[in-house]
C-alpha atoms as one frame of an Amber mdcrd trajectory, in Angstrom:
protein
  -0.005   0.004   0.007   2.864   2.339   0.820   4.428   1.670  -2.575   1.127
   2.438  -4.281   0.906   5.887  -2.655   4.532   6.514  -3.428   3.915   5.783
  -7.132   0.827   8.008  -7.133   2.835  10.886  -5.684   5.618  10.349  -8.215
   3.104  10.365 -11.098   1.488  13.515  -9.649   4.743  15.431  -9.712   5.782
  13.967 -13.072   2.547  15.229 -14.642   3.368  18.872 -14.046   1.182  21.852
 -13.161  -1.823  20.654 -15.187  -2.410  17.781 -12.760  -4.067  20.224 -10.356
  -6.806  21.418 -12.759  -7.282  17.842 -13.980  -7.964  16.611 -10.427 -10.316
  19.569  -9.794 -12.134  18.760 -13.050 -12.432  15.111 -12.015 -13.933  16.070
  -8.618 -16.416  18.449 -10.247 -17.589  15.829 -12.775 -18.121  13.044 -10.286
 -19.579  15.262  -7.575 -22.226  16.427 -10.086 -22.780  12.844 -11.170 -23.270
  11.669  -7.582 -25.723  14.498  -6.924 -27.835  13.669  -9.998 -27.630   9.932
  -9.323 -28.989  10.482  -5.820 -31.696  12.803  -7.187 -33.043  10.148  -9.591
 -32.744   7.303  -7.092 -34.936   9.269  -4.702 -37.739   9.604  -7.297 -40.599
   7.357  -6.179 -41.973   6.496  -9.603 -39.296   3.809 -10.029 -40.855   1.820
  -7.164 -44.481   2.089  -8.258 -46.334  -0.354 -10.436 -48.455   0.973 -13.283
 -51.551  -0.446 -11.622 -50.863   1.466  -8.421 -50.376   4.948  -9.887 -53.232
   4.463 -12.337 -55.455   3.743  -9.353 -54.257   7.000  -7.804 -55.240   8.877
 -10.981 -58.751   7.471 -10.596 -58.824   8.318  -6.899 -56.385  11.216  -6.361
 -56.929  11.386  -2.623 -55.429   7.906  -2.232 -52.130   8.953  -3.832 -48.975
   8.977  -1.720 -45.639  10.777  -1.873 -44.309  12.837  -4.764 -46.343  11.038
  -7.423 -49.535  11.406  -5.425 -48.908  15.149  -5.094 -48.345  15.491  -8.844
 -51.589  13.588  -9.525 -53.618  15.763  -7.180 -52.069  18.947  -8.550 -52.801
  17.903 -12.153 -56.496  17.266 -11.373 -57.302  19.919  -8.758 -60.146  22.086
 -10.100 -59.243  21.488 -13.752 -62.000  22.236 -16.268 -60.465  21.066 -19.539
 -57.780  18.877 -21.029 -55.788  22.040 -21.714 -55.746  22.724 -17.955 -54.310
  19.257 -17.285 -51.639  19.715 -19.962 -50.721  23.126 -18.520 -50.351  21.568
 -15.052 -48.025  18.896 -16.379 -46.010  21.570 -18.238 -45.573  23.355 -14.924
 -44.471  20.096 -13.238 -41.924  19.446 -15.973 -40.677  23.071 -15.822 -40.176
  22.762 -12.058 -38.187  19.512 -12.221 -36.118  19.273 -15.375 -34.286  22.591
 -16.098 -31.945  22.270 -13.096 -31.130  18.662 -13.978 -30.552  19.583 -17.632
 -28.230  22.443 -16.613 -26.194  20.051 -14.510 -26.014  17.557 -17.393 -24.788
  20.280 -19.749 -22.185  21.247 -17.127 -21.047  17.614 -16.865 -20.824  17.292
 -20.681 -18.648  20.415 -20.848 -16.358  19.152 -18.079 -16.048  15.675 -19.664
 -15.148  17.264 -23.017 -12.622  19.554 -21.305 -10.703  16.695 -19.621  -8.976
  15.263 -22.749  -8.336  18.825 -23.991  -6.483  19.601 -20.769  -4.578  16.360
 -21.248  -3.685  17.451 -24.760  -2.479  20.809 -23.421  -0.269  18.841 -21.010
   1.129  16.912 -23.986   2.014  20.139 -25.773   3.642  21.625 -22.633   5.589
  18.399 -22.026   6.928  18.377 -25.598   7.885  22.076 -25.297   9.873  21.223
 -22.156  11.501  18.369 -24.022  12.551  20.551 -26.951  13.787  23.220 -24.547
  15.980  20.584 -22.891  17.349  19.509 -26.298  18.071  23.125 -27.208  19.888
  23.853 -23.951  21.820  20.548 -23.918  24.185  20.009 -21.033  24.928  17.105
 -18.732  21.335  16.555 -17.590  19.913  16.331 -21.130  18.565  12.805 -20.745
  16.854  13.547 -17.430  15.283  16.751 -18.743  13.987  15.008 -21.859  12.568
  12.136 -19.805  10.817  14.623 -17.515   9.225  16.445 -20.467   8.086  13.209
 -22.122   6.655  11.934 -18.806   4.681  15.147 -18.387   3.348  14.846 -21.948
   2.192  11.211 -21.539   0.878  11.335 -17.998  -1.387  14.354 -18.482  -2.833
  12.797 -21.655  -3.458   9.533 -19.823  -5.090  11.245 -16.838  -7.296  13.346
 -19.124  -8.567  10.194 -20.824  -8.980   8.357 -17.543 -11.303  11.151 -16.408
 -13.170  11.629 -19.697 -13.992   7.976 -20.504 -15.715   7.047 -17.195 -17.261
  10.557 -17.182 -18.811   9.857 -20.581 -20.370   6.599 -19.406 -21.667   8.151
 -16.160 -23.228  11.006 -18.129 -24.879   8.487 -20.446 -26.364   6.569 -17.481
 -27.759   9.764 -15.960 -29.292  10.755 -19.298 -31.055   7.378 -19.356 -32.486
   8.035 -15.892 -33.677  11.459 -17.079 -35.374   9.863 -20.104 -37.047   7.307
 -17.814 -38.438  10.120 -15.686 -39.637  12.020 -18.789 -41.293   8.849 -20.095
 -43.077   8.273 -16.801 -44.445  11.824 -16.684 -45.554  11.430 -20.310 -47.434
   8.213 -19.392 -48.929   9.878 -16.308 -50.151  12.860 -18.350 -51.576  10.660
 -21.084 -53.462   8.439 -18.600 -54.755  11.477 -16.673 -56.071  13.046 -19.884
 -57.696   9.743 -20.884 -59.326   9.395 -17.459 -60.590  12.971 -17.626 -62.161
  12.377 -21.057 -63.853   9.220 -19.870 -65.161  10.736 -16.632 -66.378  13.999
 -18.122 -67.286  12.715 -21.599 -65.596  15.734 -23.200 -64.268  15.902 -26.742
 -60.489  15.946 -27.400
């Protein structure tokens, strides 16, 4: 274990100054991902059967939790299908923009990671060429240091970006699941309203 930490520290210093922004970028990406993951795991719709929430639509007062509140809000004193659709638009507007902003932020950070790694490659090669130009007794060590900086920052940038890409994809899937559920809930609520009130579309 001690050797592992020693190697990590050696790699950290070999990567140069860009290792600091890369680590900060990594923390920002995965902190945002953890926050969104927790947000979607707390949504109750994932634990409800279709039969249960459809029963709540028919009897809104029996609804429980977040979904029950949405059902009651979407049916409270509505007079037309347009009212129901407006209520669902308000629900969507209250829940999705913040999540979508965080997803955009994550996408930008994931895209920035390999670019920072590429910048590290350029800086490392510049240091290598500077060492060649200066020459001297420590030429080999200076060249090795520049090449290490170039390779390590590129590797770290990719190690951040690739998992970040997959995590972002998983969170987008959870967002689409939530959108699909609200779409089904709205459709069933409208259908129930038509049948109960015998109103035209």
